[in-house]
N, C-alpha and C positions, 0 to 999 in steps of 0.2 A: 504494499500500499504505499502511496506517495506520502511523503512528509508534508503536513499542512502548516504553511507559513502564511497562508492567506487570510484565514479566518480572523486571526488577531487584528487585522487591519479594519474589519468591517465597522467598528464604532468610530474610526477616524475618517470614514469617507464622508464627504460633504456634497451638496448639490445632487446632481445625478451622475453617479460614477459606477463603473463596473471594473472589477479587478479580477483577472483570471490567471491561474497557472495551468499550462497545457503540456502534456508529453504525447508524442506520436511514435510508435514503433512500427516497423515493417520488416518482415521476412519473406524471402522468395527463393525458391530453387527452380531451375528449369532444366530439362534434359532434351536435347534434340537428337533423335537417332542414337540414344544412349549416352551421348557426350554431354558433360555438365557445362551448360553454357551460361548459368547464373547461380549463384550461391551467396547471398548476402544478407545482412542485417543492418538496418539503419535506425537511429533514434535522434529526435530533435525535441528540444523542450525549452521553455522559458516563461516568462511572465509578460502580461500586458495590461494596460489600463485604458480605458475609454471613458471620456467626460462629455456630457451633453450640456451646452451653455448657450443661451440665446438662440437656439434652433439649429447649432452646428456642433459637430462632433471633433473632438480632439482625441488622437489615438497615439500611443507610444508603446514599445516593447523593448524587451532585453533578453538576451539568452541566458544570463545568469540568473539564479534563483536564490537571492539572499536578500536580507533587509536593505541593504543600500540600493539594490536594483529595484525593488519594490518601490521604495520611497522616490527613486529617480523617475520611474515610468508614470507614478501618479502626478509629479510636478509637471513632467513634460506634457502629459496628456491635457492638463488643466491650461497650461500656457498655450498649447496649440488650439484649444477651443476658444480661448480669449482672442488669439490672433485672428482666427477666421471670422469671429463675431465684429471684431473691430474693422476688418477689411471689407466684408461682405454686407453687413448691416442687415436690415429688414429682419428683425427678430421674430422667431416663430413661437408658437405657445410651447409652454413646458410639457414634458411628457407627463400623463396622468399617473399617479402613484398606484403601486399595486399592493395587495395585501402581502404580509410576510409568507414566504414559502421555502421550504426545505425539502431537499432530496439527498438520500444517501444510497448510492447503487447497491443493488443486491450483491454484485460482484465487487470485493473489496480489495483485489490486488491482481497483479499481472502473474499469470499461471500458464504460460504459453510452453509448448514443447521446445526442446532445444534444436538448433539448426540440423544437426545430424539426423534427427527424427524425421524432419521433412524431406531431406535428401534420400534416407533409406526407403521412405514410404514412396517417393516418385520412382525410385529404382525398381521396386517391387511391381508397381503398375507397369513400367516400361518392360520388365521381363516378362509379365504376362502377355503383353502385346506381341513381343517377338516369338513366344511360344505358340500363341493361339492364332495369330493373324499373319501368316507369312506373305500374303499378297500385297500388303501395304508398301509403298515406296518410301515413305518417311513417317515419323511420328514426332510429336512434342508432348511433353508432359510438364506441367508446372504446378507446383504446390506454393500457396501464398498464405500469410497470416499477417494481420494488423491489428493494432490496438490503440485506442486513444483514451487516456484517462485525464481528468482535469478537476480542479477546484475552481469555483466561481462564487464571488460574493458581490453583492451591489448595495448601494446606499439605501434602497428603499426595501431590503428585507430578503434579498434571495440568498440562500446558502446551499450550494450545491456541490456534491462529489459524484462524479459519474465514471464508469469504466465500460468501454465499448469494444470488446474483440470480435473479430471476423476472420473467417477462413474459408479456403477454397482449393479444389483440385480441378484443373482444367486439362482437357485433351484435345490436340489437333492431330487428325488421322488424314493421312494423304494417300491417294491410290491413282494408278495410271488408267486413264480412259481409253477407248478404242481408238481414238484419233491421235493418240501418243501424247496428249496433254496430261497435266496433273489436275485432279480435283481433290478438294479438302473439306472436311467438316469439323468445326470448332464447337464444343459443347463443354458445360460444367458438368463433372462427374458428381459433385456434391459440395455442399458448403453452406454457410449461413452465419449467423450471429453465434459466436462462441470461440473458444480457444481451439487450436488445431488438434492437440492431443486428446480433447474431449469429444470433438465431432469425428475425428477419423481414428478410430481405435484398430481397425483392420483393413487392409487394402481389399480384401475379398468382398467386403461390403459394396464396393464400387463396381464389381465385375459386371453385374447385370446392366448397369447403364452404360459401361464400356462396350458391352455387346450390341447395344442399341446405336451407339455412334458408328461402330464398325459396319453395322447393317446399313445405316444411312449412306456412309461413303461409298460402299460397295454398289448400291443402286444408283448412286449419283454418277458413278463412273460409266454406267450404262445409259445414263439420263439423256434427255433432249432439251433443247432450248425452248423457252417459253414464246408463245405467239405475242408479238407487241401489241398493245392497244389496251383499252379498258375492259376489265374482266371481272367476273363475280368470283370472290375468293372467300375462303375461310382462313383468317389469320389465327394461328397458334397463340397462346398467352405471351410468348417471347416478343412477338411483334406488336401485340396489343399494348404490351408494357412500354416498349420504346416509343410508341405513338403517343401514349398517355403521357409520358415524361417529356420528350423532346418536342413534339409538335404541338401539343396542347399546354402541357404544364408551364413551360417557359413564358407562354403568352400571358398567363394569369398570375405571375409573380408580380406584386404590386409595384415594385421599383420599375419593372419593364413596361407595365401599364403606364406608369407616368412618363416613361420614355417614349412612348407612341405606339405600344403593341396593338394589334388588331383587335384584342379582346376589350379595349377601353369602352368603344360605343356599344359593345354587345350585352353589358350587364343587364339582367332582367329580361333579356330576349332569347327566343329559341335559337340554339346553335348545333343541335344534334337531333337524332331520332328520339322520340319519346321514351324509348327503352334503355337510353344511355344515362347513367349516373357515374360520376366521376369525383373522386375525392382525394385529397392528400392526407394520408392517415399519420397521426401522430406516433403511436405505439402499438396499438392492437386493432385488429379488424376482423369481424365475424367471429370473435371469441378466440382468436390466435394472436401470439405475439409476432411481431414484424421485423424484417431484416434490420431496419435502421430505427429502433425505438427511440424516440426523443420525449422525455418527460417534462424537462425544463430546458429551454433554449439557451444560446449563449448570450443573451441578453437578460436571462433570469425570468423570462416569461413561461408561466406553465403552459405547456403545449397542448393544443387540442385539434381535433380533426378540421381540416379546412375542406369544407364542401363547396366544390367549384361548379359542377354541372348536376342538376337534379332534374330528372324526367326530361332531359333534353334542353333545359333552360340554363343558362349562365347565371349563377346565384352568387358567385363570391370570388375573391382572390386569396392569395396567400400573403401574410402581413408579418411585418415586424412592429415594434411599437410606434415607430415614427410614421410609417405608411398607414397604420391603422388610425392614428389621430388625424392625418390629413384627408382620409376617406371618410371618417366618422364610423369606422367599423371597429369591431372587437380584435385585438391582436391574436393571432393564430400560434404564435411560437414557432415561426419559421425562420428565425435568424441563426444562422449556423457559420462557424468558421473553421477552416481545415486545420490550422496550426496556430501556435501561440502568436506568431507575427502577422495574422491575419484579422482584420475586422470582419464581424459578422455581417453577412449578407442574407438577403431573403432567398432561401434554398428550399428545395423539395426535400421531403423525407421518405415517404413510401406512397407513390402516386399510381392510381389504378382505376380502371373502370369496374364497376361492381358486376358480379356475375348475374346472369338471367335465368331462364327457366328451361332451356333447351339442352338436350343432349347432343355431345359432338358428333355422334355417329348419325343423328338425324339432320344435324346441319350439313355435313358432307353429303348425305343422300339427297339433300334438297337442291344440289347443284346439278345442273345438266351438263355444262361445259365450262370448267374454270380450274381453280387451283387451290390447293391446301399448303399454306406458306408456314413453314415449321421454324425456321431459325434465321436470325438476323446477324450480320457481322458488324457493319458500321453504318453511320448515317448522320444526316445533317437537317436541320430545320431553322427557319427565321421567325421574325416577330409577326409576319404575316400568316403563320401557321403552315406555310408552304414547306414541304419536306421532300427528301429522297433518301430511302433507306436501301441498303444491300440485303438481298435475300440470298442466304448460302445453302439454305435445304428446303425442299419443297416438292410437291407431288402434283401431277395432273388429277383433275376430277373429271371423269367421263360417266355421264349417265348415272350420277350419284355414286360412283365406286372410284376409289384411289386407283391411278394409273401409274405411268412411269414418273420417275424422279425427274427433276429439271435441274439444270445447271445453274451457275450463279446468274442473277438477275437483279433488277432493282424495282422498287415501286416508288411511286411519287404522286404528288398531288397537293391540295390544300386541306388540311386536317379537319378544319370546321365543315367543309363540303362533304368530306368522306364520311364524317360522323352522321350525317343526314341520310346516308344510304344504308346505315346499319339496320339489319332486319332480324337478326337472331344473335343470342348471346348464351354461351353455354353456362350450365349450372355449376361449373367447377372452377375454383380460383387457384391460381399458380402465382407464386412470387419468385423473382429473380433476385438474388442477393449479392451478386458479385459486381454490380454497376458502380461506376464513377462518373460524376458529373463535373463538367470543366467550365462553369461559369465564373470566369476571372480566377478562381482557385479551385483545385480538384476537391471533391468530397464525396464519401460514400453515400450512396442512395439505395432504396429498395423501389422496385417498379413491378407491375404485374397486372393480373386481370383474368378474365375468362378468355375462351376463343370467341372470335367475332367474325360474323358473316357480313360482308359489305362489298361495295364495288370500288375498284382502285386502278389506276394506270399502272401497267407492268411492262418492263422493257423485254425486248427479244434479242435476238442474235444480231 
């Protein structure tokens, strides 16, 4: 458990002040064709202070964690706020006070596996691939573990200690197609919130998932190219999750709404099919803990679910305390910082479309000529909600039945237009826990949802 040098400063904080100590630790090993290509552990830690004065924020940070550094960043943050206020003028209202709130993490210390454990685990997975899948031309296995722990106190009563570990194992399998080119499939074999040694006790627990990835890549090696144009598709939860995060979620972050996001004029208006409800969840959903549980954010606000779209209507945004004050809304606890030297920004936590009432098999059976899109690689979207995502695994649907696998392709369109074409949602909810969001600073996020039947533009050869 971290040494707490922060709480003692709580009675000394004045005005609106946030004081945070944070440590980020990351482990990674990677094997390519059995060769160790990455094997490292990094740690960064330090203290930061943020002061709100006259409507402007002053921020300061230092890598040292001692009384002198804590006093120094508090003074510097206050001076920075005063400087901005004197130069920019036009004072804004003070942030409304919040009632006292305290959180102590259920996890009270760093309990991750040693580096050798991750390396040996990855080697066992790799040996299994060599033994069972001789037709592959290449393979990559990556084992990752990260943990963020922090203390946060604020002048208006927040007192927080949190520990957030996350671990995962990734496989990339490559096979040769009939035309001599290589095809690959990337997938998470397992992972989520927790320390590596706790989540991954035996490699053989991942073998069934590994078999699925191998089956996909061998079918893809015999696959065909999609036909370009607008198609009726069933998106698996992987694609539904990245759509919810990248193409919709960013447009409804309140700071980006203030910056001109397309969602600004849509509040209170229909933006999707009536069966679509989309929420950025704080820590639990449908009775289950989520990949990136946030109980109190990095401004000391108690986190709550941010309902964004309800029954097809845009009903809200994600907020920090300042944006909530400007919009006249309640803060949702979406202020998050990646490391000690970062200021909290409005960030997503666990963003997803809620499940519907349909069975995936019925959704596929309802498509006469289209595609079942299973896995995505990368993608991009902008504040108009226009997007383009890579599709790395998918299948034809012909007369309601799955057909041949398809080669790598893309889907594109305007997300708010796509959501209006949604006609079915599966009754199963799946979360992806290995995502990172890159809005100015990297941060871990969860994304997910059901399978979604809709229409989308798909690329061809």
